[in-house]
Backbone as a chain_set.jsonl record, in Angstrom:
{"seq": "MIPLPQTLLDWYTGLLVFVGAVQAGILFLTIRAINRQTTTAQNSERAWVMANLEGDTSKWADRKTHIVEGSGTGGDTTGIWIVLSCMNEGKSPAWIDEKRVKFEIVRVLSPKPNLEAKDIIQVGPEPIGTGNALPHTNRIPLVPEAIGHVERDTMPVIYGLVRYRDIFDRTHTTTFGYRITPSNQLVRLEGCPEYNKNT", "coords": {"N": [[115.369, 83.642, 49.947], [115.162, 86.93, 48.93], [117.228, 89.595, 49.767], [116.237, 92.883, 50.858], [116.956, 95.963, 49.204], [119.348, 98.319, 50.521], [118.573, 101.016, 50.463], [115.807, 100.821, 50.357], [115.307, 99.627, 52.808], [116.213, 101.683, 54.499], [114.37, 103.654, 53.851], [112.001, 102.403, 54.745], [112.537, 102.144, 57.489], [112.74, 104.843, 58.192], [110.096, 105.581, 57.681], [108.75, 104.096, 59.645], [109.795, 105.342, 61.947], [108.755, 107.924, 61.577], [105.964, 107.396, 61.652], [105.783, 106.456, 64.285], [106.503, 108.802, 65.68], [104.369, 110.475, 64.976], [102.243, 109.055, 66.176], [103.027, 109.277, 68.861], [102.809, 112.045, 69.171], [100.04, 112.375, 68.777], [99.102, 110.933, 70.969], [100.14, 112.5, 73.073], [98.723, 114.931, 72.656], [96.136, 113.985, 73.052], [96.183, 113.167, 75.752], [96.68, 115.658, 76.936], [94.334, 117.006, 76.205], [92.442, 115.479, 77.608], [93.255, 116.004, 80.247], [92.729, 118.761, 80.342], [89.952, 118.744, 80.012], [89.21, 117.365, 82.318], [90.098, 119.141, 84.312], [88.494, 121.359, 83.678], [85.947, 120.274, 84.132], [86.145, 119.726, 86.897], [86.527, 122.338, 87.878], [84.062, 123.429, 87.289], [82.458, 122.157, 89.083], [83.522, 122.508, 91.603], [84.126, 124.147, 94.812], [83.925, 127.7, 95.129], [85.224, 130.054, 96.893], [84.499, 133.222, 98.014], [85.545, 136.412, 99.298], [84.593, 139.112, 101.359], [84.733, 142.4, 102.768], [83.24, 144.435, 105.235], [82.033, 147.259, 107.084], [81.679, 146.913, 110.62], [78.906, 147.698, 111.578], [77.011, 147.116, 113.456], [77.943, 147.427, 115.991], [77.677, 150.007, 116.793], [75.664, 152.807, 117.71], [75.051, 154.705, 115.772], [75.175, 153.293, 113.447], [77.353, 153.308, 111.685], [80.584, 152.797, 110.104], [83.385, 152.595, 112.168], [86.484, 154.126, 112.922], [89.162, 154.136, 115.132], [91.614, 156.025, 116.728], [94.622, 155.608, 118.558], [97.072, 156.206, 121.146], [100.077, 155.38, 122.803], [102.549, 153.978, 125.048], [103.743, 152.246, 123.302], [103.537, 153.513, 120.892], [101.756, 155.128, 118.133], [98.56, 153.965, 117.083], [95.969, 152.632, 114.941], [92.677, 151.528, 114.789], [90.036, 149.514, 113.36], [86.628, 148.613, 113.105], [85.436, 145.797, 111.654], [83.834, 143.342, 109.475], [84.557, 140.188, 108.251], [83.43, 138.395, 105.582], [82.861, 135.217, 104.234], [81.895, 133.557, 101.354], [80.568, 130.749, 99.733], [80.435, 130.315, 96.452], [80.349, 128.249, 94.733], [79.578, 124.872, 93.554], [79.88, 122.83, 95.354], [80.778, 121.71, 98.697], [83.405, 123.035, 100.896], [86.536, 123.203, 102.742], [87.66, 125.632, 104.838], [90.87, 126.537, 105.545], [92.512, 128.564, 106.446], [92.632, 131.99, 107.402], [93.689, 135.264, 106.782], [94.445, 138.618, 107.663], [95.372, 141.978, 107.076], [95.907, 145.214, 108.249], [96.934, 148.277, 107.187], [98.593, 151.439, 107.066], [99.567, 153.222, 104.431], [101.974, 154.902, 102.339], [102.685, 154.393, 99.727], [101.292, 151.844, 97.874], [102.218, 148.49, 97.584], [102.523, 146.676, 94.484], [102.039, 143.946, 94.617], [100.678, 141.922, 97.139], [102.203, 140.832, 100.21], [101.465, 137.859, 101.021], [101.984, 136.127, 103.103], [102.623, 137.673, 105.234], [100.493, 138.618, 106.607], [98.243, 139.055, 109.416], [97.332, 136.213, 111.153], [94.091, 135.092, 111.501], [92.55, 132.901, 111.666], [93.213, 129.494, 111.969], [92.922, 126.235, 110.952], [90.516, 123.677, 110.195], [87.452, 124.68, 108.781], [84.216, 124.112, 107.912], [82.462, 124.981, 104.921], [79.506, 125.29, 103.287], [77.147, 124.792, 100.583], [74.771, 125.97, 100.915], [72.75, 124.189, 101.516], [72.997, 121.616, 103.335], [75.049, 122.678, 104.909], [75.744, 126.045, 105.969], [76.344, 128.525, 103.444], [77.714, 130.815, 103.85], [79.919, 132.48, 106.017], [80.614, 134.616, 108.777], [82.9, 136.768, 110.389], [83.616, 138.899, 112.989], [86.024, 141.528, 113.328], [88.756, 143.442, 114.717], [91.145, 144.818, 113.436], [94.447, 146.221, 113.827], [96.432, 148.987, 112.835], [99.744, 150.296, 112.467], [100.526, 153.565, 113.431], [98.935, 156.714, 112.471], [96.334, 157.926, 110.285], [97.374, 160.124, 107.803], [97.697, 163.119, 105.8], [98.963, 162.445, 103.329], [98.737, 159.708, 103.181], [97.3, 156.359, 102.897], [94.794, 154.342, 104.21], [94.631, 150.828, 104.188], [93.141, 147.601, 103.901], [93.823, 144.233, 103.647], [94.038, 140.765, 102.602], [93.806, 137.145, 102.855], [92.039, 134.108, 102.037], [92.384, 130.75, 102.517], [91.57, 127.63, 101.148], [90.251, 124.233, 100.804], [89.007, 122.181, 98.193], [86.483, 119.688, 97.19], [87.965, 117.966, 95.709], [90.333, 117.824, 96.906], [92.123, 119.857, 96.362], [94.031, 122.794, 96.887], [93.098, 126.185, 97.237], [93.269, 129.768, 96.849], [91.869, 132.803, 97.879], [92.161, 136.203, 97.493], [91.78, 139.459, 98.975], [91.302, 142.969, 98.871], [91.036, 146.23, 100.171], [90.504, 149.766, 100.249], [90.226, 152.482, 102.554], [87.994, 155.046, 102.632], [87.923, 158.681, 103.151], [85.463, 159.06, 104.407], [85.153, 156.789, 105.833], [84.337, 154.536, 104.383], [84.536, 151.26, 102.989], [86.22, 150.332, 100.144], [86.806, 148.418, 97.274], [90.146, 147.769, 96.176], [91.209, 149.494, 93.401], [92.54, 148.697, 90.197], [94.399, 146.87, 91.118], [94.942, 143.89, 90.683], [96.161, 141.683, 91.948], [95.447, 141.875, 94.568], [92.817, 141.224, 94.678], [91.776, 138.393, 93.914], [91.18, 135.082, 92.648], [92.181, 131.711, 92.919]], "CA": [[114.761, 84.939, 50.204], [115.978, 88.009, 48.353], [117.324, 90.718, 50.714], [115.797, 94.186, 50.364], [118.045, 96.928, 49.034], [119.586, 99.166, 51.686], [117.792, 102.259, 50.356], [114.427, 100.486, 50.709], [115.298, 99.435, 54.265], [116.323, 103.004, 55.116], [113.062, 104.324, 53.669], [111.026, 101.739, 55.605], [112.881, 102.525, 58.859], [112.336, 106.24, 58.348], [108.634, 105.612, 57.735], [108.361, 103.621, 60.97], [110.124, 106.399, 62.906], [107.795, 109.005, 61.366], [104.659, 106.946, 62.156], [105.891, 106.435, 65.745], [106.483, 110.184, 66.167], [102.993, 110.962, 64.82], [101.442, 108.418, 67.215], [103.394, 109.888, 70.144], [102.213, 113.381, 69.19], [98.6, 112.228, 68.967], [98.912, 110.512, 72.356], [100.391, 113.671, 73.919], [97.592, 115.858, 72.514], [94.961, 113.354, 73.66], [96.332, 113.259, 77.209], [96.51, 117.061, 77.309], [92.91, 117.333, 76.085], [91.75, 114.827, 78.717], [93.581, 116.764, 81.455], [91.993, 120.033, 80.306], [88.535, 118.448, 80.242], [89.074, 117.021, 83.735], [90.23, 120.381, 85.079], [87.297, 122.157, 83.418], [84.83, 119.636, 84.839], [86.323, 119.95, 88.334], [86.301, 123.757, 88.166], [82.631, 123.726, 87.226], [81.788, 121.506, 90.207], [84.201, 122.737, 92.876], [83.793, 125.333, 95.596], [84.565, 128.981, 94.816], [85.013, 130.863, 98.093], [84.746, 134.651, 97.835], [85.711, 137.115, 100.572], [84.192, 140.514, 101.366], [84.835, 143.147, 104.016], [82.301, 145.54, 105.443], [82.135, 147.814, 108.428], [80.848, 146.275, 111.648], [78.039, 148.793, 112.016], [76.129, 146.677, 114.551], [78.571, 147.787, 117.272], [77.541, 151.425, 117.077], [74.287, 153.301, 117.636], [74.823, 155.472, 114.548], [75.211, 152.336, 112.328], [78.421, 153.677, 110.764], [81.881, 152.16, 110.318], [84.175, 153.445, 113.032], [87.932, 154.003, 113.043], [89.583, 154.763, 116.388], [93.054, 156.216, 116.853], [95.123, 155.544, 119.924], [98.495, 156.464, 121.361], [100.534, 154.83, 124.072], [103.997, 153.824, 125.157], [104.194, 151.507, 122.123], [103.403, 154.336, 119.697], [100.416, 155.403, 117.624], [97.868, 152.872, 116.383], [94.635, 152.907, 114.422], [91.877, 150.314, 114.711], [88.773, 149.63, 112.645], [85.69, 147.519, 113.347], [85.016, 145.256, 110.365], [83.358, 141.966, 109.409], [85.02, 139.434, 107.086], [82.436, 137.408, 105.155], [83.286, 134.246, 103.222], [80.742, 132.945, 100.705], [80.868, 129.697, 98.76], [79.628, 130.528, 95.255], [80.497, 127.073, 93.887], [78.537, 123.845, 93.579], [80.184, 121.785, 96.327], [81.341, 122.275, 99.923], [84.858, 123.188, 101.012], [87.081, 123.399, 104.08], [88.533, 126.8, 104.966], [92.002, 126.183, 106.396], [93.27, 129.711, 106.971], [92.231, 133.36, 107.057], [94.68, 136.264, 107.193], [94.033, 140.002, 107.412], [96.377, 142.995, 107.434], [95.479, 146.609, 108.182], [98.135, 149.108, 107.087], [98.506, 152.816, 106.578], [100.704, 153.253, 103.511], [102.148, 156.037, 101.435], [102.64, 153.778, 98.398], [100.859, 150.455, 97.981], [102.977, 147.547, 96.763], [101.645, 146.073, 93.473], [101.699, 142.58, 95.019], [100.681, 141.798, 98.596], [102.968, 139.76, 100.834], [100.353, 137.118, 101.595], [102.365, 135.425, 104.323], [102.897, 138.644, 106.297], [99.237, 139.051, 107.224], [97.942, 138.529, 110.745], [96.47, 135.039, 111.06], [92.911, 135.206, 112.356], [91.993, 131.555, 111.814], [93.946, 128.347, 111.459], [92.165, 125.031, 111.276], [89.442, 123.437, 109.243], [86.112, 125.219, 108.998], [83.427, 123.749, 106.728], [81.571, 125.968, 104.31], [78.662, 124.517, 102.381], [76.579, 125.425, 99.392], [73.463, 126.507, 101.253], [71.791, 123.158, 101.876], [73.325, 120.998, 104.626], [75.885, 123.619, 105.661], [75.593, 127.408, 105.452], [77.32, 128.878, 102.414], [78.334, 132.084, 104.237], [80.265, 132.668, 107.428], [81.032, 135.985, 109.077], [83.717, 136.886, 111.586], [83.931, 140.297, 113.3], [87.44, 141.762, 113.611], [89.222, 144.81, 114.973], [92.583, 144.85, 113.147], [95.133, 147.474, 114.158], [97.554, 149.419, 111.997], [100.716, 151.158, 113.135], [100.454, 154.959, 113.006], [97.649, 157.377, 112.234], [96.125, 158.366, 108.907], [97.796, 161.499, 107.55], [97.212, 163.671, 104.535], [99.533, 161.771, 102.156], [98.713, 158.259, 103.383], [96.051, 155.681, 102.57], [94.571, 153.131, 104.995], [94.197, 149.691, 103.373], [92.977, 146.301, 104.564], [93.892, 143.174, 102.646], [94.305, 139.464, 103.204], [93.535, 135.956, 102.046], [91.333, 132.947, 102.557], [92.928, 129.55, 101.88], [90.591, 126.567, 101.359], [90.369, 122.993, 100.029], [87.753, 121.749, 97.577], [86.186, 118.263, 97.353], [88.981, 117.209, 94.973], [91.52, 117.964, 97.751], [93.028, 120.867, 95.815], [94.051, 124.01, 97.695], [92.86, 127.423, 96.492], [93.427, 130.996, 97.623], [91.135, 134.003, 97.493], [92.706, 137.4, 98.125], [90.867, 140.601, 98.992], [91.977, 144.209, 99.227], [90.154, 147.393, 100.259], [91.002, 151.024, 100.81], [89.22, 153.123, 103.395], [87.817, 156.424, 102.18], [87.846, 159.638, 104.269], [84.184, 158.904, 105.116], [85.208, 155.462, 106.453], [83.74, 153.491, 103.552], [85.479, 150.283, 102.457], [86.094, 150.248, 98.69], [87.799, 147.502, 96.684], [91.304, 148.426, 95.564], [91.108, 149.555, 91.947], [93.797, 148.55, 89.459], [95.318, 146.009, 91.877], [94.348, 142.553, 90.553], [96.751, 140.698, 92.871], [94.78, 142.014, 95.869], [91.457, 140.692, 94.549], [92.062, 137.326, 92.968], [90.806, 133.72, 93.024], [92.928, 130.663, 92.213]], "C": [[115.708, 86.04, 49.727], [116.032, 89.167, 49.355], [116.871, 92.027, 50.062], [116.992, 95.114, 50.202], [118.142, 97.854, 50.254], [118.748, 100.442, 51.65], [116.334, 102.0, 50.734], [114.296, 100.277, 52.221], [115.378, 100.775, 54.993], [114.998, 103.756, 55.025], [112.021, 103.748, 54.619], [111.28, 102.101, 57.076], [112.467, 103.966, 59.142], [110.834, 106.375, 58.458], [108.143, 105.169, 59.108], [108.633, 104.673, 62.049], [109.119, 107.537, 62.808], [106.431, 108.637, 61.939], [104.672, 106.915, 63.684], [105.83, 107.832, 66.334], [105.081, 110.766, 66.074], [102.101, 110.368, 65.906], [101.745, 109.01, 68.593], [102.791, 111.281, 70.27], [100.714, 113.328, 69.432], [98.294, 111.837, 70.417], [99.101, 111.689, 73.308], [99.216, 114.643, 73.873], [96.33, 115.297, 73.149], [95.012, 113.458, 75.174], [96.128, 114.691, 77.683], [95.041, 117.476, 77.239], [92.104, 116.719, 77.226], [92.0, 115.579, 80.02], [92.824, 118.087, 81.498], [90.511, 119.805, 80.575], [88.293, 118.114, 81.705], [89.137, 118.268, 84.602], [88.99, 121.256, 84.908], [86.097, 121.595, 84.165], [84.934, 119.865, 86.347], [86.068, 121.405, 88.707], [84.828, 124.116, 88.136], [81.877, 123.149, 88.414], [82.373, 121.869, 91.568], [83.65, 123.959, 93.597], [84.555, 126.542, 95.073], [84.259, 129.905, 95.993], [85.432, 132.302, 97.817], [84.834, 135.311, 99.21], [85.353, 138.586, 100.409], [84.408, 141.11, 102.738], [83.763, 144.217, 104.053], [82.488, 146.057, 106.856], [81.213, 147.091, 109.391], [79.974, 147.354, 112.277], [77.141, 148.4, 113.181], [76.681, 147.069, 115.924], [78.244, 149.206, 117.709], [76.097, 151.879, 116.871], [74.012, 154.056, 116.342], [74.891, 154.613, 113.283], [76.245, 152.726, 111.269], [79.678, 152.868, 111.083], [82.763, 153.109, 111.11], [85.651, 153.08, 112.974], [88.337, 154.778, 114.289], [91.101, 154.839, 116.409], [93.449, 156.189, 118.31], [96.605, 155.848, 119.968], [98.872, 155.915, 122.724], [102.036, 154.717, 124.088], [104.568, 153.071, 123.958], [104.098, 152.296, 120.835], [101.952, 154.529, 119.3], [99.857, 154.178, 116.911], [96.511, 153.362, 115.903], [93.902, 151.577, 114.294], [90.579, 150.562, 113.966], [87.921, 148.39, 112.931], [85.139, 147.043, 111.997], [84.449, 143.842, 110.537], [83.901, 141.351, 108.124], [83.982, 138.355, 106.789], [83.036, 136.523, 104.082], [82.046, 133.558, 102.679], [81.206, 131.896, 99.715], [79.911, 129.865, 97.584], [79.712, 129.346, 94.291], [79.37, 126.081, 94.083], [78.78, 122.752, 94.613], [80.818, 122.414, 97.561], [82.86, 122.358, 99.899], [85.224, 123.266, 102.484], [87.986, 124.622, 104.044], [89.624, 126.451, 105.974], [92.665, 127.385, 107.054], [92.653, 131.006, 106.494], [93.304, 134.294, 107.604], [94.177, 137.645, 106.806], [95.165, 140.927, 107.853], [95.776, 144.381, 107.228], [96.745, 147.449, 108.212], [97.77, 150.519, 106.657], [99.755, 153.036, 105.742], [100.763, 154.573, 102.763], [102.08, 155.562, 99.988], [102.29, 152.308, 98.593], [101.686, 149.583, 97.053], [102.045, 146.909, 95.73], [101.228, 144.647, 93.803], [101.724, 142.489, 96.538], [101.597, 140.667, 99.054], [101.965, 138.931, 101.627], [100.718, 136.394, 102.879], [102.594, 136.388, 105.486], [101.63, 139.115, 107.0], [99.082, 138.434, 108.61], [96.967, 137.365, 110.602], [95.299, 135.217, 112.021], [92.192, 133.87, 112.494], [92.944, 130.544, 111.213], [93.149, 127.122, 111.876], [90.975, 124.88, 110.361], [88.097, 124.001, 109.699], [85.284, 124.896, 107.761], [82.609, 124.925, 106.228], [80.815, 125.258, 103.2], [78.211, 125.292, 101.165], [75.17, 125.928, 99.656], [72.443, 125.473, 101.643], [72.099, 122.602, 103.263], [74.137, 121.939, 105.512], [75.648, 125.02, 105.114], [76.693, 127.742, 104.443], [78.005, 130.21, 102.701], [78.72, 132.013, 105.704], [80.848, 134.06, 107.608], [81.827, 135.988, 110.373], [84.03, 138.363, 111.828], [85.389, 140.435, 113.746], [87.671, 143.216, 113.987], [90.726, 144.823, 114.721], [93.171, 146.222, 113.471], [96.276, 147.725, 113.195], [98.482, 150.282, 112.836], [100.586, 152.567, 112.561], [99.034, 155.466, 112.892], [97.553, 157.772, 110.768], [96.519, 159.835, 108.789], [97.376, 161.898, 106.14], [97.712, 162.895, 103.317], [99.587, 160.252, 102.324], [97.343, 157.697, 103.024], [95.91, 154.455, 103.466], [94.021, 152.02, 104.09], [94.084, 148.455, 104.265], [92.994, 145.251, 103.471], [94.209, 141.854, 103.334], [93.961, 138.329, 102.269], [92.686, 134.968, 102.815], [91.866, 131.752, 101.784], [91.983, 128.386, 102.193], [90.86, 125.377, 100.447], [89.016, 122.612, 99.458], [87.563, 120.237, 97.752], [87.162, 117.373, 96.598], [90.332, 117.275, 95.684], [92.585, 118.859, 97.121], [92.906, 122.134, 96.653], [93.921, 125.237, 96.799], [93.024, 128.612, 97.431], [92.574, 132.099, 97.02], [91.765, 135.178, 98.23], [91.673, 138.522, 98.048], [91.643, 141.828, 99.443], [91.024, 145.386, 99.137], [90.949, 148.612, 100.696], [89.86, 151.639, 101.609], [89.162, 154.598, 103.016], [87.79, 157.366, 103.388], [86.527, 159.56, 105.044], [84.029, 157.51, 105.726], [84.443, 154.378, 105.682], [84.841, 152.555, 103.056], [85.201, 150.08, 100.976], [87.179, 149.317, 98.169], [88.924, 148.297, 96.04], [91.2, 148.351, 94.051], [92.488, 149.395, 91.325], [94.824, 147.709, 90.178], [94.804, 144.572, 91.83], [94.906, 141.528, 91.524], [96.089, 140.755, 94.25], [93.367, 141.453, 95.838], [91.476, 139.612, 93.472], [91.592, 135.991, 93.536], [91.652, 132.732, 92.237], [92.242, 129.326, 92.419]], "O": [[116.888, 86.069, 50.077], [114.984, 89.673, 49.755], [117.091, 92.25, 48.872], [117.938, 95.052, 50.987], [117.146, 98.131, 50.922], [118.267, 100.899, 52.686], [115.693, 102.848, 51.355], [113.312, 100.69, 52.835], [114.688, 100.981, 55.992], [114.562, 104.402, 55.978], [111.25, 104.49, 55.228], [110.331, 102.338, 57.824], [111.913, 104.267, 60.199], [110.339, 107.188, 59.238], [107.236, 105.779, 59.675], [107.819, 104.876, 62.95], [108.674, 108.063, 63.828], [105.804, 109.444, 62.625], [103.69, 107.302, 64.317], [105.189, 108.046, 67.363], [104.641, 111.472, 66.981], [101.292, 111.081, 66.498], [100.836, 109.221, 69.397], [102.317, 111.662, 71.34], [100.172, 114.129, 70.194], [97.347, 112.346, 71.018], [98.319, 111.864, 74.243], [98.761, 115.125, 74.91], [95.538, 116.045, 73.721], [94.015, 113.795, 75.813], [95.484, 114.924, 78.706], [94.556, 118.206, 78.104], [91.191, 117.353, 77.755], [91.078, 115.776, 80.811], [92.335, 118.494, 82.552], [89.882, 120.587, 81.289], [87.285, 118.528, 82.277], [88.331, 118.438, 85.516], [88.493, 121.828, 85.878], [85.322, 122.343, 84.761], [83.935, 120.164, 87.001], [85.458, 121.681, 89.74], [84.385, 125.002, 88.868], [80.774, 123.599, 88.723], [81.765, 121.561, 92.593], [82.824, 124.7, 93.064], [85.696, 126.421, 94.627], [83.168, 130.47, 96.079], [86.572, 132.567, 97.435], [84.256, 134.813, 100.177], [85.758, 139.228, 99.441], [84.286, 140.422, 103.752], [83.426, 144.822, 103.035], [83.036, 145.367, 107.716], [80.102, 146.701, 109.029], [80.264, 147.856, 113.364], [76.564, 149.273, 113.831], [75.949, 147.042, 116.913], [78.498, 149.579, 118.854], [75.402, 151.398, 115.977], [72.881, 154.06, 115.856], [74.694, 155.119, 112.178], [76.027, 152.493, 110.08], [79.823, 152.325, 112.178], [82.879, 154.287, 110.772], [86.025, 151.907, 112.975], [87.922, 155.92, 114.487], [91.79, 153.854, 116.143], [92.726, 156.671, 119.182], [97.304, 155.761, 118.958], [98.091, 155.975, 123.674], [102.721, 155.291, 123.241], [105.743, 153.232, 123.628], [104.528, 151.816, 119.786], [101.037, 154.147, 120.028], [100.58, 153.453, 116.228], [95.98, 154.361, 116.387], [94.444, 150.613, 113.753], [90.075, 151.685, 113.941], [88.428, 147.27, 112.991], [84.464, 147.793, 111.291], [84.57, 143.233, 111.6], [83.733, 141.912, 107.041], [83.691, 137.509, 107.634], [83.647, 137.013, 103.132], [81.237, 133.035, 103.444], [82.136, 132.132, 98.944], [78.717, 129.589, 97.705], [79.213, 129.419, 93.169], [78.345, 126.39, 94.69], [77.968, 121.835, 94.737], [81.339, 123.526, 97.489], [83.513, 121.825, 99.003], [84.361, 123.377, 103.354], [88.968, 124.648, 103.303], [89.332, 126.109, 107.12], [93.306, 127.25, 108.097], [92.209, 131.122, 105.352], [93.767, 134.14, 108.734], [93.561, 137.822, 105.755], [95.824, 140.69, 108.865], [95.214, 144.682, 106.175], [97.539, 147.35, 109.147], [96.77, 150.746, 105.976], [100.868, 153.038, 106.266], [99.759, 155.261, 102.579], [101.5, 156.228, 99.131], [102.923, 151.613, 99.387], [101.84, 149.895, 95.872], [100.891, 146.622, 96.05], [100.19, 144.178, 93.334], [102.687, 142.931, 97.166], [101.745, 139.662, 98.359], [101.65, 139.259, 102.77], [99.832, 136.077, 103.672], [102.743, 135.943, 106.624], [101.705, 139.941, 107.91], [99.709, 137.424, 108.93], [95.902, 137.512, 110.003], [95.494, 135.463, 113.212], [91.317, 133.724, 113.347], [93.423, 130.711, 110.091], [92.749, 126.999, 113.034], [90.482, 125.864, 109.811], [87.675, 123.819, 110.841], [85.612, 125.356, 106.667], [82.131, 125.751, 107.006], [81.417, 124.693, 102.287], [78.804, 126.298, 100.776], [74.45, 126.277, 98.72], [71.348, 125.838, 102.071], [71.532, 123.059, 104.255], [73.933, 121.988, 106.725], [75.38, 125.178, 103.923], [77.831, 127.293, 104.579], [78.794, 130.686, 101.885], [77.944, 131.544, 106.537], [81.488, 134.607, 106.71], [81.477, 135.301, 111.333], [84.639, 139.013, 110.979], [85.919, 139.574, 114.449], [86.895, 144.102, 113.628], [91.509, 144.836, 115.67], [92.487, 147.243, 113.399], [96.991, 146.807, 112.793], [98.055, 150.919, 113.799], [100.541, 152.742, 111.343], [98.068, 154.756, 113.174], [98.569, 157.933, 110.092], [96.065, 160.679, 109.562], [96.782, 161.114, 105.399], [96.958, 162.705, 102.363], [100.396, 159.586, 101.678], [96.367, 158.43, 102.867], [96.804, 153.609, 103.491], [93.078, 152.234, 103.328], [94.822, 148.29, 105.236], [92.267, 145.362, 102.484], [94.599, 141.828, 104.502], [93.838, 138.512, 101.058], [92.619, 134.98, 104.044], [91.815, 131.726, 100.554], [91.628, 128.169, 103.352], [91.587, 125.482, 99.459], [87.997, 122.705, 100.142], [88.386, 119.578, 98.388], [87.193, 116.162, 96.815], [91.349, 116.841, 95.143], [93.783, 118.655, 97.315], [91.811, 122.504, 97.077], [94.548, 125.32, 95.743], [92.928, 128.475, 98.651], [92.561, 132.3, 95.806], [91.89, 135.151, 99.455], [90.809, 138.531, 97.171], [92.53, 141.738, 100.291], [90.293, 145.532, 98.158], [91.939, 148.501, 101.42], [88.686, 151.352, 101.371], [90.168, 155.305, 103.076], [87.65, 156.91, 104.523], [86.475, 159.951, 106.21], [82.927, 157.098, 106.089], [83.961, 153.415, 106.277], [85.945, 152.999, 102.739], [84.094, 149.705, 100.589], [88.337, 149.415, 98.576], [88.701, 149.349, 95.441], [91.113, 147.262, 93.484], [93.481, 149.892, 91.855], [96.015, 147.815, 89.884], [94.283, 144.077, 92.829], [94.2, 140.59, 91.895], [96.162, 139.792, 95.014], [92.778, 141.23, 96.896], [91.23, 139.873, 92.294], [91.601, 135.787, 94.749], [91.828, 132.888, 91.028], [92.709, 128.307, 91.909]]}, "num_chains": 1, "name": "protein.A"}
């Protein structure tokens, strides 16, 4: 048997290395494409829980949103009667694990909310359906309190989060943020995407 010249062996080895690298690249791209398709398919079938705030007008004869200011030994406070509504706009049920709400009177609003600093209003699993076997909307009335009173150069804001699990056992978070107008209307915070976001 005649041995192959060293240059031919080097060329053949280089070719094998190149072919192996191409195969590895194709495998990587294939796996990435499969993962993206799986994620896309799951996102199209999973729950999408949205959160809205509105004034709890049922508590009052005039059917308006009410804000009440108080003062005591602990200082000034402001309370508002609201309803937090969670709606499942997805195609499958979910479990809501946590709801948090914070009412603050601020001079300058932080661009990102501190989601862990909110007041916990629910901990524990709560099912939310898609409108068939389980209702796809749940409502909880609240009276959150803020420290201080609304002044001329301040803005009252209410923000928070809803944390839930989908049927694929992935955890998602929906944040919501509102400002309260001088006429006590709740309006979504404009130009603050971190306060109104779904993951």
